[in-house]
C-alpha positions as CSV (number, residue, x, y, z in Angstrom):
1,M,53.4,57.4,-5.8
2,I,52.7,53.8,-4.9
3,N,49.2,52.4,-6.0
4,I,48.3,49.5,-4.0
5,R,45.0,47.8,-4.5
6,I,43.5,46.5,-1.4
7,M,40.1,45.4,-2.4
8,K,38.6,44.3,-5.8
9,M,35.0,44.8,-6.3
10,S,32.8,44.0,-9.3
11,Q,31.6,46.8,-11.7
12,G,28.3,45.9,-10.4
13,V,29.1,47.9,-7.2
14,E,29.9,51.2,-9.2
15,W,26.7,50.5,-11.3
16,A,24.5,50.2,-8.3
17,L,26.3,53.3,-6.6
18,H,25.6,55.5,-9.6
19,A,22.1,54.2,-10.0
20,C,21.2,54.8,-6.3
21,H,22.8,58.5,-6.8
22,L,20.5,59.0,-9.8
23,L,17.3,57.6,-8.1
24,A,18.0,59.8,-5.2
25,A,17.5,62.9,-7.7
26,I,14.0,61.9,-8.8
27,P,10.9,63.8,-7.4
28,P,8.8,61.6,-4.9
29,G,6.4,59.5,-6.6
30,S,8.6,59.2,-9.6
31,S,10.6,56.1,-10.7
32,L,13.0,55.1,-13.4
33,S,13.0,51.8,-15.5
34,S,16.0,49.5,-15.5
35,A,16.2,50.6,-19.1
36,Q,16.2,54.3,-18.5
37,L,18.9,53.9,-15.9
38,A,21.0,51.7,-18.4
39,E,20.4,54.6,-21.1
40,F,21.7,57.4,-18.6
41,F,24.8,55.5,-18.0
42,A,25.3,53.7,-21.3
43,L,25.3,50.5,-19.7
44,P,23.7,46.9,-20.9
45,A,20.3,46.9,-19.4
46,P,20.1,43.1,-18.5
47,Y,23.3,43.3,-16.5
48,L,22.3,46.7,-14.7
49,S,18.8,45.0,-14.1
50,K,20.5,42.2,-12.2
51,H,22.2,44.7,-9.8
52,L,18.9,46.7,-9.3
53,Q,17.0,43.5,-8.3
54,A,19.9,42.9,-5.7
55,L,19.3,46.4,-4.4
56,S,15.7,45.7,-4.1
57,R,16.1,42.4,-2.4
58,A,18.4,44.3,0.1
59,G,15.6,46.9,0.7
60,I,17.7,49.8,-0.9
61,T,15.4,50.3,-3.9
62,A,11.7,49.5,-4.3
63,S,10.3,48.1,-7.4
64,V,7.1,50.2,-8.8
65,P,4.9,48.0,-10.9
66,G,3.0,49.0,-13.9
67,P,3.6,50.6,-17.1
68,Q,5.2,53.7,-15.6
69,G,6.9,51.7,-13.2
70,G,10.6,51.2,-12.5
71,Y,12.8,51.7,-9.6
72,R,13.1,54.3,-6.6
73,L,15.0,54.5,-3.4
74,A,13.0,52.8,-0.6
75,S,14.6,55.1,2.0
76,P,16.0,58.8,1.9
77,A,19.4,59.0,0.4
78,G,20.8,60.3,3.7
79,E,19.8,56.8,5.3
80,I,21.5,54.7,2.5
81,S,25.3,54.1,3.2
82,L,27.6,53.2,0.4
83,L,28.4,50.0,2.4
84,A,24.8,48.9,2.3
85,V,25.0,49.2,-1.5
86,V,28.3,47.3,-1.6
87,E,27.0,44.6,0.5
88,A,23.7,44.3,-1.6
89,V,25.8,43.7,-4.7
90,E,28.8,41.7,-3.2
91,G,27.4,40.2,-0.1
92,T,28.7,40.4,3.4
93,A,31.4,37.8,3.3
94,P,34.8,39.0,4.5
95,A,37.2,39.9,1.7
96,F,40.1,38.0,3.1
97,R,39.6,34.4,4.2
98,C,42.3,32.9,6.3
99,T,42.7,29.1,5.7
100,E,45.4,28.7,8.4
101,I,47.9,27.5,6.0
102,R,50.5,28.4,8.8
103,Q,49.4,25.1,10.4
104,R,50.5,23.0,7.3
105,G,53.8,22.0,5.9
106,P,57.2,21.0,7.4
107,A,57.4,23.7,9.8
108,S,53.8,23.3,11.2
109,L,53.3,22.7,14.9
110,P,50.5,20.7,16.7
111,P,47.1,22.6,16.4
112,G,47.2,23.2,20.2
113,R,50.2,25.3,19.9
114,Y,48.5,27.9,17.8
115,R,46.9,29.8,20.7
116,H,46.7,33.2,19.0
117,P,44.9,34.1,15.7
118,C,47.0,34.2,12.5
119,A,48.8,37.6,12.5
120,I,48.1,38.0,8.6
121,A,44.2,37.2,9.2
122,S,44.2,39.8,12.2
123,A,45.8,42.7,10.1
124,M,43.6,41.9,7.2
125,A,40.3,42.0,9.5
126,R,41.6,45.4,11.0
127,A,41.9,46.8,7.6
128,E,38.5,45.5,6.4
129,A,37.1,46.8,9.4
130,A,38.4,50.4,8.7
131,W,37.3,50.2,5.2
132,R,33.7,49.1,6.2
133,R,33.5,51.9,8.7
134,E,34.5,54.6,6.0
135,L,31.8,53.1,3.7
136,E,29.2,53.1,6.6
137,A,30.0,56.7,7.2
138,V,29.2,58.0,3.9
139,T,25.7,58.1,2.5
140,V,24.1,58.5,-1.0
141,A,23.1,62.0,0.0
142,D,26.9,62.8,0.9
143,I,27.8,61.7,-2.7
144,M,25.3,63.8,-4.2
145,A,26.4,66.8,-2.3
146,T,30.0,66.0,-3.4
147,V,29.1,65.7,-7.0
148,G,27.1,68.9,-6.9
149,R,30.1,71.0,-5.9
150,R,32.6,69.1,-8.1
151,A,30.6,68.8,-11.2
152,P,27.8,71.3,-11.2
153,A,27.3,71.2,-14.9
154,A,27.0,67.6,-15.0
155,A,24.5,67.8,-12.2
156,V,22.4,70.5,-14.2
157,A,22.4,68.3,-17.3
158,A,21.5,65.2,-15.4
159,R,18.5,67.2,-13.8
160,A,17.4,68.3,-17.2
161,W,17.6,64.6,-18.4
162,L,15.4,63.6,-15.4
163,A,13.0,66.2,-16.0
164,R,12.4,64.8,-19.6
165,T,12.6,61.1,-18.6
166,A,11.0,60.6,-15.1
167,G,7.8,61.9,-16.8
168,T,7.3,64.6,-14.1
169,G,6.7,67.6,-16.6
170,R,9.0,69.6,-14.4
171,A,11.8,71.8,-15.7
172,A,15.3,71.1,-14.7
173,G,15.3,74.0,-12.4
174,E,12.1,72.9,-10.7
175,V,13.4,69.5,-10.3
176,G,16.6,70.9,-8.6
177,R,14.3,73.1,-6.2
178,H,12.1,70.2,-5.5
179,A,14.8,67.9,-4.8
180,G,16.8,70.4,-2.3
181,S,20.5,71.2,-2.4
182,A,21.8,67.7,-1.8
183,R,20.0,66.5,-5.1
184,S,22.9,66.7,-7.4
185,P,23.0,63.8,-9.9
186,G,25.7,63.9,-12.5
187,H,29.2,62.6,-13.0
188,D,32.1,63.5,-10.7
């Protein structure tokens, strides 16, 4: 099997996607602090906090002030695409930037002779467009449903942790019933 790395994203994308997945599982009116999210994933809180702030700036999460404050999703999980999360953390700039090096060096032609876009830049743009379409088509709710099917024990453990941590006083089963079938936090 050939393993070709097409895109390289920061670990912040993974962290932000997992944080959104977990936030989608908390009951309405609840929130999780950046420290609680960091604890759940065993991540350094200051670095995770930076990515949570990026999600807030993008309108994906909302910051809840006060001593019981923290973060919650700003929209339903079914309305948050993976692309929106990726762009909140990485930005919207294209992954490939053509600098037209074909127009330099000993074999270059006068600028007016380059009537068509660079074939390499065109191929890369098509590949990125396909990648973006795929990420736009998948929501946080879709990920939750997949994790619930692939790792049900992890989803149950995560719901139990949320019941204790989110301060709702609900048992794990009640959180799951309240959250609906798509609310399946855990690890895939």
